[in-house]
C-alpha positions as CSV (number, residue, x, y, z in Angstrom):
1,M,0.0,0.0,0.0
2,R,1.4,3.4,-1.0
3,R,1.6,6.0,1.7
4,T,1.4,9.7,1.0
5,P,2.4,12.5,3.4
6,L,-0.4,13.9,5.6
7,R,-1.0,17.6,5.3
8,L,-1.6,18.7,8.8
9,F,-1.4,21.9,10.7
10,Q,-0.2,22.4,14.2
11,L,-2.5,24.0,16.8
12,S,-1.0,25.0,20.2
13,L,-3.3,25.6,23.1
14,L,-2.4,27.2,26.5
15,V,-4.9,26.7,29.3
16,A,-4.1,29.1,32.1
17,T,-5.5,30.6,35.3
18,E,-5.6,34.3,36.0
19,S,-1.8,34.3,36.6
20,A,-1.3,34.2,32.8
21,A,-2.6,37.8,32.6
22,E,0.4,39.2,34.5
23,G,3.9,39.6,33.2
24,V,3.7,36.9,30.4
25,N,4.4,37.6,26.8
26,L,2.0,35.6,24.6
27,Q,2.2,37.5,21.3
28,F,2.8,34.2,19.5
29,A,-0.9,33.5,20.1
30,S,-3.7,35.5,18.4
31,L,-6.9,34.0,19.9
32,V,-8.0,34.7,23.5
33,V,-10.9,32.7,24.9
34,N,-12.3,34.0,28.2
35,Y,-13.9,31.0,29.8
36,D,-15.0,33.3,32.6
37,L,-15.5,37.1,32.5
38,P,-13.9,38.8,35.5
39,W,-15.9,41.6,37.0
40,N,-12.9,43.9,37.0
41,P,-12.5,45.3,33.4
42,Q,-8.8,46.0,33.9
43,R,-8.2,42.3,34.5
44,I,-9.8,41.4,31.1
45,E,-7.7,44.2,29.5
46,Q,-4.6,42.6,31.0
47,R,-5.5,39.2,29.5
48,I,-6.0,40.6,26.0
49,G,-2.8,42.7,26.4
50,R,-0.7,39.5,26.9
51,C,-1.4,38.7,23.2
52,H,-2.1,42.2,21.8
53,R,1.4,43.6,22.3
54,Y,4.5,44.4,20.4
55,G,5.5,41.6,18.1
56,Q,2.0,40.4,17.3
57,Q,1.6,39.7,13.6
58,H,-2.1,39.0,13.5
59,D,-5.4,40.6,14.6
60,V,-6.2,39.3,18.1
61,V,-9.6,37.6,18.3
62,V,-11.3,37.6,21.6
63,V,-14.0,34.9,22.3
64,N,-16.1,35.2,25.4
65,F,-18.1,32.4,26.9
66,L,-21.4,33.7,28.4
67,N,-24.1,32.0,30.4
68,K,-27.2,33.5,28.6
69,R,-29.5,32.0,31.2
70,N,-27.9,34.2,33.9
71,A,-29.3,37.8,33.7
72,A,-26.4,39.1,35.8
73,D,-23.8,37.6,33.5
74,Q,-25.5,39.1,30.5
75,R,-25.4,42.6,32.1
76,V,-21.8,42.2,33.0
77,F,-20.9,41.4,29.4
78,E,-23.0,44.4,28.2
79,L,-21.1,46.6,30.6
80,L,-17.7,45.3,29.5
81,S,-18.4,45.4,25.8
82,E,-20.6,48.4,25.3
83,K,-19.5,50.8,28.0
84,F,-15.9,49.8,28.6
85,R,-15.5,48.9,24.9
86,L,-13.1,46.1,25.6
87,F,-13.8,44.0,22.5
88,D,-14.6,46.5,19.7
89,G,-11.1,46.6,18.3
90,V,-10.5,50.4,18.7
91,F,-6.9,50.6,19.9
92,G,-6.5,52.8,22.9
93,A,-10.2,53.3,23.5
94,S,-10.5,50.9,26.4
95,D,-7.4,52.3,28.0
96,E,-9.0,55.8,28.0
97,V,-12.3,54.4,29.4
98,L,-10.5,52.6,32.2
99,G,-8.4,55.7,32.8
100,A,-11.5,57.7,33.4
101,L,-12.5,55.5,36.3
102,E,-11.0,55.8,39.8
103,S,-10.4,52.1,40.3
104,G,-11.4,48.9,38.5
105,V,-11.4,47.2,41.9
106,D,-14.3,49.5,42.9
107,I,-16.2,48.4,39.9
108,E,-15.6,44.8,40.7
109,K,-16.9,45.3,44.2
110,R,-20.0,47.0,42.9
111,I,-20.7,44.1,40.5
112,A,-20.0,41.5,43.2
113,Q,-22.5,43.3,45.4
114,V,-25.2,43.0,42.7
115,Y,-24.5,39.2,42.5
116,Q,-24.8,38.9,46.3
117,T,-27.8,41.1,47.0
118,C,-30.1,40.8,43.9
119,R,-32.2,37.8,43.5
120,T,-34.7,38.6,40.7
121,T,-34.2,39.7,37.1
122,D,-35.8,43.0,37.8
123,E,-33.5,43.7,40.8
124,I,-30.5,42.8,38.7
125,S,-31.6,45.0,35.8
126,A,-32.3,48.0,38.1
127,A,-28.9,47.6,39.9
128,F,-26.9,47.5,36.7
129,D,-28.9,50.4,35.2
130,R,-27.9,52.5,38.2
131,L,-24.3,51.5,37.8
132,Q,-24.2,52.2,34.1
133,A,-25.9,55.6,34.6
134,E,-23.2,56.6,37.1
135,L,-20.4,55.6,34.6
136,E,-22.0,56.9,31.4
137,E,-21.4,60.6,31.7
138,E,-17.8,60.3,32.9
139,I,-16.9,57.8,30.2
140,A,-18.5,59.7,27.4
141,S,-16.9,63.0,28.4
142,R,-13.4,61.4,28.7
143,M,-13.7,59.7,25.3
144,A,-14.9,62.8,23.6
145,Q,-12.0,64.9,25.0
146,T,-9.4,62.2,24.0
147,R,-10.7,61.8,20.4
148,Q,-10.8,65.6,19.8
149,A,-7.2,66.0,21.1
150,L,-6.0,63.2,18.8
151,L,-7.8,64.5,15.7
152,E,-6.6,68.1,16.2
153,N,-2.9,67.4,17.0
154,F,-1.9,64.1,15.5
155,D,-0.7,63.4,12.0
156,E,-3.2,61.6,9.7
157,E,-1.0,58.5,9.7
158,V,-1.0,58.3,13.5
159,N,-4.8,58.6,13.5
160,R,-5.1,55.9,10.9
161,R,-2.8,53.5,12.8
162,M,-4.6,54.0,16.1
163,K,-8.0,53.6,14.3
164,L,-9.4,56.6,16.0
165,H,-9.7,58.9,13.0
166,R,-13.1,58.5,11.5
167,D,-14.4,60.4,8.5
168,E,-17.9,61.7,9.1
169,M,-19.5,59.4,6.5
170,L,-17.2,56.4,6.6
171,N,-17.3,55.8,10.3
172,A,-15.3,52.8,11.4
173,L,-14.5,51.6,7.9
174,S,-11.2,50.2,6.8
175,Q,-9.0,51.9,4.3
176,R,-10.1,49.4,1.6
177,E,-13.7,50.0,2.3
178,R,-13.2,53.8,2.1
179,W,-11.5,53.3,-1.3
180,L,-14.5,51.2,-2.4
181,A,-16.9,53.9,-1.2
182,D,-15.0,56.7,-3.0
183,L,-14.7,54.6,-6.2
184,T,-18.5,53.8,-6.1
185,R,-19.4,57.5,-5.6
186,C,-17.2,58.4,-8.6
187,E,-18.4,55.6,-10.9
188,L,-22.2,55.7,-10.1
189,G,-22.5,59.5,-10.2
190,D,-26.1,60.6,-10.1
191,N,-27.4,57.1,-9.7
192,A,-26.2,57.0,-6.1
193,E,-27.1,59.3,-3.3
194,F,-24.7,59.0,-0.4
195,D,-25.7,59.5,3.3
196,S,-23.6,62.2,4.9
197,A,-23.9,60.6,8.4
198,A,-23.4,56.9,7.6
199,P,-21.5,54.6,5.2
200,R,-24.5,54.0,3.0
201,F,-26.1,55.1,-0.2
202,R,-29.4,54.9,-2.1
203,Y,-28.9,53.3,-5.6
204,A,-31.3,54.3,-8.3
205,G,-29.7,52.8,-11.4
206,D,-30.3,49.7,-13.5
207,L,-27.2,47.6,-12.7
208,A,-28.5,46.2,-9.5
209,P,-31.8,46.2,-7.4
210,R,-32.6,49.7,-6.3
211,G,-32.5,50.6,-2.6
212,F,-30.0,51.3,0.2
213,Y,-26.6,49.7,0.2
214,N,-24.5,49.8,3.4
215,L,-20.8,49.3,3.8
216,D,-21.1,48.5,7.6
217,W,-22.5,45.0,8.0
218,R,-23.7,45.7,11.5
219,D,-25.6,48.8,10.5
220,A,-26.9,47.0,7.4
221,E,-28.4,44.3,9.6
222,K,-30.1,46.8,11.8
223,R,-31.6,48.7,8.9
224,N,-32.4,45.6,6.9
225,E,-30.3,47.0,4.0
226,V,-27.9,45.3,1.5
227,F,-24.4,44.8,2.8
228,Y,-22.1,46.4,0.2
229,Q,-18.7,44.8,-0.2
230,L,-16.1,44.0,-2.8
231,D,-17.7,40.7,-3.9
232,H,-21.2,42.3,-4.3
233,P,-22.2,42.3,-8.0
234,L,-22.6,46.1,-8.1
235,A,-19.2,46.6,-6.5
236,T,-17.7,44.1,-8.9
237,H,-19.1,46.0,-11.9
238,V,-17.9,49.3,-10.5
239,V,-14.3,48.0,-10.0
240,N,-14.2,46.2,-13.3
241,R,-15.4,49.2,-15.2
242,A,-12.9,51.5,-13.5
243,A,-10.0,49.0,-14.0
244,S,-10.8,48.6,-17.7
245,R,-10.9,52.3,-18.5
246,C,-8.1,53.6,-20.7
247,L,-6.5,56.6,-18.9
248,P,-4.5,59.1,-21.0
249,V,-1.6,61.0,-19.5
250,Q,-3.0,63.9,-17.5
251,T,-1.7,66.8,-15.4
252,L,-3.2,67.0,-11.9
253,V,-3.0,69.8,-9.4
254,L,-3.0,68.2,-5.9
255,D,-4.4,70.5,-3.2
256,Y,-2.8,69.8,0.2
257,A,-4.6,72.7,1.9
258,A,-8.0,71.2,0.9
259,H,-7.2,67.9,2.7
260,K,-8.8,67.6,6.1
261,S,-5.9,66.1,7.9
262,I,-2.2,66.6,8.5
263,V,0.1,64.5,6.3
264,S,3.6,65.2,7.6
265,A,5.3,63.2,4.9
266,L,3.9,65.4,2.1
267,E,4.6,68.8,3.6
268,P,8.2,68.9,2.2
269,L,6.8,68.3,-1.3
270,R,4.5,71.3,-1.4
271,G,5.3,73.5,-4.3
272,Q,7.1,70.7,-6.2
273,S,6.1,68.8,-9.3
274,G,6.9,65.4,-10.7
275,W,5.6,62.2,-12.3
276,V,3.9,59.1,-11.0
277,E,3.1,56.0,-12.9
278,L,1.1,53.0,-11.7
279,S,1.5,49.5,-13.2
280,K,0.2,46.1,-12.4
281,L,2.7,43.2,-12.2
282,I,1.4,39.6,-12.6
283,V,3.8,36.9,-11.7
284,N,2.8,33.3,-12.5
285,S,4.7,30.6,-10.7
286,F,3.2,28.5,-7.8
287,D,0.3,30.9,-7.8
288,A,-0.7,34.0,-9.8
289,D,0.5,36.9,-7.7
290,E,-0.5,40.5,-8.5
291,F,1.2,43.6,-7.4
292,L,0.6,47.3,-7.9
293,I,3.8,49.1,-8.7
294,F,4.3,52.9,-8.2
295,S,7.1,54.5,-10.1
296,A,7.4,58.2,-9.2
297,H,9.9,61.0,-8.8
298,T,10.0,64.8,-8.5
299,N,11.4,67.1,-11.1
300,D,14.6,67.2,-9.0
301,G,15.0,63.5,-9.4
302,L,13.9,62.5,-5.9
303,S,12.2,59.1,-6.1
304,L,9.0,58.5,-4.1
305,D,8.2,55.2,-2.4
306,D,4.8,53.4,-2.6
307,D,3.5,54.8,0.7
308,L,4.3,58.4,-0.3
309,C,2.6,57.9,-3.7
310,R,-0.5,56.6,-2.0
311,K,-0.6,59.6,0.3
312,L,0.0,61.9,-2.7
313,L,-2.9,60.4,-4.6
314,S,-5.2,60.6,-1.6
315,L,-5.3,64.5,-1.9
316,P,-8.1,66.4,-3.6
317,A,-7.1,67.1,-7.2
318,R,-8.2,68.8,-10.3
319,V,-7.3,68.1,-13.9
320,I,-5.6,70.7,-16.1
321,E,-6.9,69.8,-19.5
322,D,-4.5,71.8,-21.7
323,Q,-1.2,70.7,-20.1
324,R,-0.2,67.2,-21.3
325,E,3.5,66.5,-21.3
326,I,5.4,63.5,-22.5
327,P,6.5,61.4,-19.5
328,P,10.2,60.7,-18.9
329,E,10.0,57.0,-19.8
330,S,13.7,56.2,-19.1
331,S,13.6,57.4,-15.5
332,L,10.1,55.9,-14.8
333,S,11.0,52.5,-16.4
334,A,14.2,52.4,-14.3
335,L,12.2,52.8,-11.1
336,R,9.6,50.3,-12.4
337,D,12.2,47.7,-13.1
338,K,13.7,48.1,-9.7
339,S,10.3,47.5,-8.1
340,I,9.7,44.5,-10.3
341,A,13.0,43.0,-9.2
342,K,12.0,43.5,-5.6
343,F,8.6,41.8,-6.0
344,V,10.0,38.9,-8.0
345,A,12.5,38.3,-5.3
346,E,9.7,38.4,-2.8
347,V,7.8,35.7,-4.8
348,D,11.0,33.6,-5.1
349,G,11.5,33.9,-1.4
350,R,8.0,32.8,-0.7
351,N,8.2,29.9,-3.1
352,A,11.5,28.8,-1.5
353,Q,9.9,28.9,1.9
354,F,6.9,26.9,0.6
355,F,9.3,24.3,-0.8
356,D,11.2,24.1,2.5
357,E,8.0,23.7,4.4
358,E,6.8,20.9,2.1
359,V,10.2,19.1,2.4
360,S,10.1,19.5,6.1
361,K,6.6,18.0,6.3
362,L,7.7,15.1,4.2
363,D,10.7,14.5,6.4
364,R,8.7,14.7,9.6
365,W,6.2,12.2,8.1
366,A,9.0,9.9,7.0
367,D,10.6,10.1,10.5
368,D,7.3,9.3,12.2
369,L,6.7,6.4,9.8
370,K,10.2,4.9,10.2
371,L,10.2,5.4,14.0
372,G,6.8,3.7,14.3
373,L,7.9,0.7,12.2
374,E,11.2,0.5,14.0
375,A,9.4,0.5,17.4
376,E,7.1,-2.3,16.2
377,I,10.2,-4.3,15.0
378,K,11.9,-3.8,18.4
379,E,8.7,-5.1,20.2
380,L,8.7,-8.1,18.0
381,D,12.4,-8.8,18.7
382,K,11.6,-8.6,22.4
383,A,8.7,-11.0,22.0
384,I,10.9,-13.4,20.0
385,R,13.5,-13.4,22.7
386,E,10.8,-14.1,25.3
387,A,9.3,-16.9,23.3
388,R,12.7,-18.5,22.9
389,R,13.3,-18.3,26.6
390,T,9.9,-19.9,27.2
391,A,10.7,-22.7,24.6
392,G,13.9,-23.5,26.5
393,L,12.0,-23.9,29.7
394,A,9.2,-26.0,28.3
395,A,9.0,-29.4,29.9
396,T,7.0,-31.4,27.3
397,L,7.4,-31.9,23.6
398,S,4.0,-30.4,22.8
399,D,4.9,-27.2,24.7
400,K,8.2,-26.9,22.9
401,L,6.4,-27.4,19.5
402,A,3.8,-24.7,20.4
403,A,6.6,-22.3,21.5
404,Q,8.5,-22.9,18.2
405,R,5.3,-22.2,16.2
406,E,4.9,-18.9,18.2
407,I,8.5,-18.0,17.4
408,K,8.0,-18.7,13.7
409,S,4.9,-16.6,13.6
410,L,6.6,-13.7,15.4
411,E,9.6,-13.9,13.0
412,G,7.2,-13.8,10.1
413,K,5.7,-10.6,11.4
414,R,9.1,-9.1,11.9
415,S,10.1,-9.9,8.4
416,K,6.9,-8.3,7.1
417,K,7.6,-5.2,9.2
418,R,11.1,-5.0,7.8
419,R,9.8,-5.2,4.3
420,E,7.3,-2.4,5.1
421,L,10.1,-0.3,6.4
422,Y,12.1,-0.8,3.1
423,E,8.9,-0.1,1.0
424,A,8.2,3.0,3.1
425,Q,11.7,4.3,2.4
426,D,11.1,3.7,-1.3
427,A,7.7,5.5,-1.1
428,I,9.4,8.4,0.7
429,D,12.0,8.7,-2.0
430,A,9.4,8.6,-4.7
431,D,7.3,11.3,-2.9
432,R,10.4,13.5,-2.6
433,D,11.2,13.1,-6.3
434,K,7.6,13.9,-7.1
435,L,7.7,17.0,-5.0
436,I,10.9,18.2,-6.6
437,S,9.5,17.6,-10.1
438,H,6.3,19.4,-9.2
439,V,8.1,22.4,-7.8
440,A,10.5,22.5,-10.8
441,A,7.5,22.5,-13.2
442,R,5.8,25.4,-11.3
443,L,8.9,27.4,-11.0
444,K,8.7,28.2,-14.7
445,Q,8.0,31.8,-13.9
446,T,6.2,34.2,-16.3
447,M,5.7,37.9,-15.8
448,Q,3.3,40.4,-17.2
449,V,3.3,44.2,-16.7
450,E,0.3,46.3,-17.4
451,K,0.5,50.1,-17.2
452,I,-2.6,51.6,-15.5
453,F,-2.0,55.3,-15.6
454,T,0.7,58.0,-15.7
455,I,0.1,61.5,-14.4
456,R,2.0,64.7,-14.1
457,W,1.5,66.1,-10.6
458,N,1.8,69.6,-9.0
459,L,1.4,69.7,-5.3
460,I,0.2,73.1,-3.9
């Protein structure tokens, strides 16, 4: 029977008491499961903070177990999630809420008192209503002051990274969703009427059912509206139409002063001009990888990186129709080729890592298989030695014959296991050859570069 390597993933679990919330770095994990919910919100913040800390490479997901039949437990969760905002993913928000309180221990005592003194659902509800009312005004005031200070004094990039900057209409949306909303507004034109206070719009065209479309799935559920995302047919049509449009070389005036936020990286470029080109690189090897490549520089020859180009193109702009220049192809192509080489090297590195991982899986599977067979052979050797000792001590001829039959049977099993070991080694070698051939075939890399647009920019 031919054996093939098992494709398994490793899952590590850490079951810990409250002691794991103090002084332990757990950023290698990205999932926190609260089997119980402490009444002190600062203790929950400490638990999450063990994983959500410097060095974490993934979004930390928090799962809370809740006894829905216990009214007090439900109100504790409501207090923690809605008032203290411990689980909403807004970095720094819960810190500010907790900082507005005199002591988390006092809150814990108040909640413990509710559990000890209240017996009916009405008593529990009334007690928690009083507690939340006492905290509501202080929390709201502190949060408003903190957000206003951040929006007025911090750079746009800082606000974006802290996820506290919110556009009036695109509240709590990601950068990708904001891009989708802006593109939809541009492409649909008069067929879409956008709400100024929420990330939603009323569609009146013929490309999709008419009605309200909402980019916030929670709000969409509450309003019974269509959740608008990238894979929605209307969004797909909008993106495809924009991507297929042929864009001539244009001159744009970018207005920094009209931008609502501070972008520190762009301030040194005010008053300067230059070129920016956007291309799409498609690399076919193991998978089809697509990259957007910015090639940009100022008139003085200063090259601009991808992040700076994205910031530059996020500014309000107007087109100067009568000023079309010929782009400096040599300088832009040199920057483009440099970026292509970087992305190709990235793909090569990822493919090499994939190959190493597959070989490592194959080797681990081979080691497990060989160790298992070798352990079984050792057990059979031990059983054969024991059977031979028993045969030597047998008193009657019939016992000796029975012992010899047992020895012969065990030796047959041992021979079979040895053959399986040799066959397993042959199968491993065949699998390794197959893997190498498969990788070699897919490493026949092809590239395709498509130019999307080229613009002449003036930053004022």
